C-alpha positions as CSV (number, residue, x, y, z in Angstrom):
1,M,0.0,0.0,0.0
2,D,1.4,3.4,-1.0
3,T,0.4,6.9,0.1
4,E,0.9,10.4,-1.3
5,T,-0.1,13.5,0.7
6,Q,-1.6,16.5,-1.1
7,Q,-2.3,19.8,0.6
8,K,-4.8,22.4,-0.7
9,T,-6.8,25.3,0.5
10,I,-10.6,25.3,-0.1
11,P,-11.4,28.3,-2.4
12,D,-13.8,30.8,-1.0
13,E,-16.1,30.3,-4.0
14,L,-16.9,26.8,-2.8
15,A,-18.2,28.1,0.6
16,G,-21.6,26.5,1.5
17,L,-21.0,23.2,-0.3
18,R,-20.9,19.8,1.3
19,L,-17.3,18.8,2.0
20,D,-17.4,15.8,-0.4
21,Q,-18.8,18.1,-3.1
22,A,-16.0,20.6,-2.6
23,L,-13.4,17.9,-2.6
24,A,-14.7,16.4,-5.9
25,Q,-14.1,19.8,-7.5
26,M,-10.7,20.3,-6.0
27,F,-9.5,16.8,-6.7
28,P,-11.1,15.8,-10.1
29,E,-8.6,13.0,-10.5
30,F,-10.4,11.0,-7.8
31,S,-14.0,9.9,-7.9
32,R,-16.5,11.4,-5.4
33,S,-17.2,7.9,-3.9
34,R,-13.4,7.4,-3.3
35,L,-13.1,10.8,-1.7
36,K,-16.0,10.0,0.5
37,S,-14.5,6.7,1.5
38,W,-11.2,8.4,2.4
39,L,-13.1,11.0,4.5
40,L,-14.8,8.2,6.4
41,K,-11.4,6.5,7.0
42,G,-9.9,9.7,8.2
43,V,-7.2,9.9,5.6
44,V,-8.6,13.3,4.5
45,L,-8.2,16.0,7.2
46,V,-9.7,19.5,7.3
47,D,-7.7,21.9,9.4
48,G,-6.0,18.8,10.9
49,E,-9.3,17.2,12.0
50,R,-11.7,14.6,10.7
51,R,-14.9,15.8,9.2
52,R,-18.0,14.2,7.8
53,P,-18.7,14.1,4.0
54,K,-22.0,16.0,4.6
55,D,-20.4,18.8,6.6
56,R,-20.7,22.3,5.1
57,I,-17.5,24.2,4.4
58,D,-16.8,27.9,4.9
59,G,-14.0,28.3,2.5
60,G,-10.4,28.8,3.4
61,E,-10.0,25.5,5.2
62,E,-6.8,23.6,4.8
63,I,-7.1,20.1,3.3
64,A,-4.6,17.3,3.8
65,L,-5.4,14.4,1.5
66,R,-3.3,11.3,2.0
67,A,-4.2,9.4,-1.2
68,V,-4.1,5.7,-0.4
69,T,-3.5,3.1,-3.2
70,E,-4.2,-0.5,-2.2
71,Q,-5.0,-3.7,-3.8
72,A,-8.5,-3.3,-5.3
73,V,-8.8,-6.7,-7.1
74,T,-7.8,-10.2,-5.9
75,S,-7.6,-11.9,-9.3
76,K,-4.3,-13.5,-10.2
77,P,-2.2,-12.4,-13.1
78,E,-2.0,-14.8,-16.0
79,P,0.1,-14.7,-19.2
80,M,-2.2,-13.9,-22.1
81,Q,-1.7,-12.7,-25.7
82,L,-3.5,-9.4,-25.8
83,D,-4.3,-7.5,-29.0
84,V,-3.2,-4.0,-27.9
85,I,-4.4,-1.4,-30.3
86,Y,-2.9,1.6,-28.4
87,E,-1.0,2.1,-25.1
88,D,0.5,5.0,-23.3
89,D,1.3,5.7,-19.7
90,A,-2.3,6.4,-18.8
91,M,-4.4,4.0,-20.8
92,L,-4.9,0.9,-23.1
93,V,-7.2,0.1,-26.0
94,I,-7.7,-3.6,-26.3
95,N,-9.2,-5.5,-29.2
96,K,-11.1,-8.3,-27.4
97,P,-11.6,-11.7,-29.3
98,A,-14.7,-13.8,-29.1
99,G,-14.9,-16.2,-26.2
100,L,-13.0,-14.1,-23.8
101,V,-14.8,-13.3,-20.5
102,V,-14.0,-9.8,-19.3
103,H,-14.4,-10.1,-15.5
104,P,-13.9,-13.2,-13.3
105,G,-17.2,-14.6,-12.0
106,A,-19.0,-17.9,-11.2
107,G,-17.6,-20.5,-13.5
108,N,-14.9,-18.1,-14.9
109,L,-12.5,-17.5,-12.1
110,T,-9.4,-17.6,-14.4
111,G,-8.6,-17.0,-18.0
112,T,-10.4,-13.7,-18.2
113,L,-9.3,-10.4,-19.7
114,M,-8.8,-9.1,-16.2
115,N,-6.3,-11.9,-15.4
116,G,-4.4,-11.0,-18.6
117,L,-4.4,-7.3,-17.9
118,L,-3.0,-7.9,-14.4
119,H,-0.1,-9.8,-16.0
120,H,0.4,-7.0,-18.7
121,V,0.4,-4.2,-16.1
122,S,0.9,-5.4,-12.5
123,S,-0.1,-2.0,-11.0
124,L,-3.7,-2.5,-12.3
125,E,-4.4,-4.5,-9.1
126,E,-4.7,-1.1,-7.3
127,L,-7.5,0.1,-9.6
128,P,-11.2,-0.8,-9.5
129,R,-11.9,-3.7,-11.9
130,A,-8.2,-3.6,-12.9
131,G,-8.8,-0.4,-14.8
132,I,-11.5,-1.7,-17.1
133,I,-13.8,1.2,-18.0
134,H,-16.6,-0.8,-19.7
135,R,-17.3,-4.4,-20.6
136,L,-18.2,-6.5,-23.6
137,D,-20.2,-9.7,-23.5
138,K,-18.1,-12.9,-23.7
139,D,-18.8,-13.5,-27.4
140,T,-18.8,-9.8,-28.6
141,T,-15.6,-8.8,-30.3
142,G,-13.9,-5.4,-30.5
143,L,-12.5,-2.5,-28.7
144,M,-12.4,-1.9,-24.9
145,L,-10.9,0.9,-22.9
146,V,-8.6,0.4,-19.9
147,G,-7.3,3.1,-17.5
148,K,-3.7,2.4,-16.2
149,T,-3.7,5.0,-13.4
150,L,-6.2,6.1,-10.9
151,P,-6.6,9.6,-12.4
152,A,-6.9,8.1,-15.9
153,H,-9.5,5.6,-14.7
154,T,-11.5,8.3,-12.9
155,A,-11.4,10.7,-15.9
156,L,-12.3,8.0,-18.5
157,T,-15.1,6.6,-16.3
158,R,-16.5,10.1,-15.9
159,A,-16.2,10.8,-19.7
160,L,-18.1,7.6,-20.4
161,S,-20.9,8.5,-18.0
162,E,-21.1,12.0,-19.5
163,R,-21.3,10.5,-23.1
164,E,-18.0,11.9,-24.1
165,V,-16.8,8.5,-25.3
166,S,-18.3,7.4,-28.7
167,R,-18.6,3.7,-29.3
168,H,-19.7,2.3,-32.7
169,Y,-20.7,-1.3,-33.4
170,F,-21.5,-3.5,-36.4
171,A,-24.3,-6.1,-36.1
172,V,-25.9,-8.5,-38.5
173,C,-29.6,-8.9,-37.7
174,Q,-32.5,-11.0,-39.0
175,G,-34.9,-9.5,-41.5
176,V,-34.5,-6.6,-44.0
177,L,-34.6,-3.2,-42.3
178,T,-36.1,-0.4,-44.5
179,G,-34.1,2.3,-42.7
180,G,-32.3,3.4,-39.6
181,G,-33.8,4.8,-36.4
182,T,-33.5,5.2,-32.6
183,I,-34.7,2.6,-30.1
184,N,-35.6,4.3,-26.8
185,E,-36.7,1.4,-24.5
186,P,-35.8,1.0,-20.8
187,I,-34.0,-2.2,-20.1
188,G,-34.3,-4.4,-17.0
189,R,-33.8,-8.0,-15.8
190,H,-36.1,-10.5,-17.4
191,P,-38.9,-11.4,-14.9
192,T,-38.5,-15.1,-15.1
193,D,-35.1,-15.8,-16.6
194,R,-32.5,-14.0,-14.5
195,T,-29.7,-14.6,-17.1
196,R,-31.5,-12.4,-19.6
197,M,-32.4,-8.8,-19.9
198,C,-35.5,-7.4,-21.6
199,A,-37.2,-4.2,-22.6
200,R,-39.6,-3.2,-19.8
201,A,-41.2,0.0,-18.7
202,D,-39.7,-0.1,-15.2
203,G,-36.2,-0.7,-16.5
204,R,-33.2,1.7,-16.7
205,P,-33.2,4.2,-19.5
206,A,-31.5,2.9,-22.7
207,V,-31.1,4.6,-26.1
208,T,-29.6,2.9,-29.2
209,H,-29.2,4.5,-32.7
210,F,-28.8,2.4,-35.8
211,T,-28.4,2.9,-39.5
212,V,-28.5,0.3,-42.3
213,R,-25.2,-0.3,-44.0
214,E,-26.1,-3.2,-46.3
215,R,-29.2,-5.3,-47.0
216,F,-29.3,-8.9,-48.0
217,R,-32.1,-11.3,-49.0
218,A,-33.2,-11.9,-45.4
219,H,-30.7,-10.1,-43.2
220,S,-29.3,-6.6,-42.6
221,L,-25.9,-5.2,-41.6
222,V,-26.4,-2.3,-39.3
223,A,-24.1,0.3,-37.7
224,V,-25.0,1.0,-34.1
225,T,-24.1,3.7,-31.6
226,L,-25.1,3.9,-27.9
227,D,-26.2,6.8,-25.7
228,T,-26.2,4.4,-22.7
229,G,-24.4,1.2,-21.8
230,R,-26.9,-1.3,-20.3
231,T,-26.2,-5.0,-20.1
232,H,-26.9,-6.7,-23.5
233,Q,-28.3,-3.4,-24.7
234,I,-27.9,-3.8,-28.5
235,R,-29.0,-7.4,-28.4
236,V,-32.1,-6.6,-26.4
237,H,-33.0,-3.5,-28.4
238,L,-32.7,-5.2,-31.8
239,K,-34.9,-8.1,-30.5
240,A,-37.4,-5.5,-29.3
241,I,-37.9,-4.2,-32.9
242,H,-38.2,-7.8,-34.1
243,H,-34.8,-7.9,-35.8
244,P,-32.6,-9.8,-33.4
245,I,-28.9,-10.4,-34.0
246,I,-28.2,-13.6,-35.8
247,C,-26.7,-16.5,-33.9
248,D,-27.7,-15.0,-30.6
249,H,-28.8,-18.1,-28.8
250,I,-30.3,-16.1,-25.9
251,Y,-32.3,-13.5,-27.8
252,A,-32.8,-15.0,-31.3
253,P,-34.0,-18.4,-32.7
254,K,-31.2,-20.8,-33.5
255,R,-32.5,-21.1,-37.1
256,G,-31.0,-17.6,-37.6
257,C,-27.5,-18.9,-37.5
258,L,-25.1,-19.2,-40.4
259,L,-22.8,-22.1,-41.1
260,G,-19.5,-21.4,-39.3
261,F,-20.8,-18.5,-37.2
262,N,-21.4,-19.6,-33.6
263,R,-21.8,-16.4,-31.7
264,P,-23.9,-13.2,-31.8
265,A,-22.8,-11.2,-34.9
266,L,-21.8,-8.1,-32.9
267,H,-18.5,-6.3,-33.1
268,A,-17.3,-3.1,-31.3
269,R,-15.6,-1.6,-34.4
270,S,-14.5,1.8,-33.2
271,I,-14.1,4.0,-30.1
272,S,-13.2,7.7,-29.9
273,F,-12.5,9.9,-26.9
274,D,-10.3,12.8,-25.7
275,L,-6.8,11.7,-24.7
276,L,-5.8,12.9,-21.3
277,N,-2.8,14.8,-22.7
278,G,-5.1,16.6,-25.2
279,G,-6.6,15.9,-28.6
280,R,-9.3,13.5,-29.7
281,R,-8.4,10.1,-31.1
282,K,-10.4,7.4,-32.8
283,F,-9.4,3.8,-32.8
284,E,-10.7,1.0,-35.1
285,A,-10.7,-2.8,-35.0
286,P,-11.1,-4.7,-38.2
287,L,-14.0,-7.2,-38.5
288,P,-12.9,-10.7,-37.3
289,K,-12.7,-13.5,-39.8
290,D,-16.0,-15.2,-38.8
291,F,-17.8,-11.9,-39.3
292,T,-16.4,-11.2,-42.8
293,N,-17.0,-14.9,-43.8
294,A,-20.7,-14.5,-42.7
295,L,-21.1,-11.3,-44.7
296,T,-19.6,-13.1,-47.8
297,K,-22.0,-15.9,-47.4
298,L,-24.9,-13.5,-47.1
299,G,-23.8,-11.7,-50.2
300,V,-23.6,-14.9,-52.2
301,D,-27.1,-15.8,-50.9
């Protein structure tokens, strides 16, 4: 466990705010929840004393913040061949293959992307979820974003929640779509099958935009962008408009599968965001072989 002490004076213009609100503005490299946790642990002092997160501040108080870095994940590092699209001192962009589980869980305690990342960058054990900013389903391929430092992880997580990270997908769905559109349907857990999600009025807000890129005899290739990031969002939303993704054994009939394609036809093809050192970058991942083979077969058909 490492510590680093920072000292700052609360500006007068923040007078009247809750202490945790003021600290969030003064130390944007840390999440508000982490700052609140440090307040409760007493590693953040105000004029040399412990204060509660909800206490109001007057302005002018002296803050001593002893940033504590400790092991945040207990998964073990494992050697793994990672397809690294981009890496610098603050972040990674990974091209995830099909079949790779992102986080350890029941039945998948080892062999996950998290295990591979911990081997690639050992210091990720100090970050929530080993720095992983967002997840992809096991059989979805494509780009994922990973923060390598606590400030980077906090900034990227905040950018994602504020819709400053653009994610674009390709999907092959059943049926011939006549045009693009927006699907605005809340998503929640399925009432009887807890492994599935569904569109339901009492779910969490979810918005998906799609455009048709190519039409086939009985299928469509669509480009998809997200305003939100709910579990299985694209898969659930396309099913909700009666055009489920082919080969999705959870949300689509098995008869929709193509020979040689044994997973949902969904690929996270690009991601764009502001780099922490300035400038906006866009990264792209080529379609995997099974995806291009499926498109070829559809074209022939």
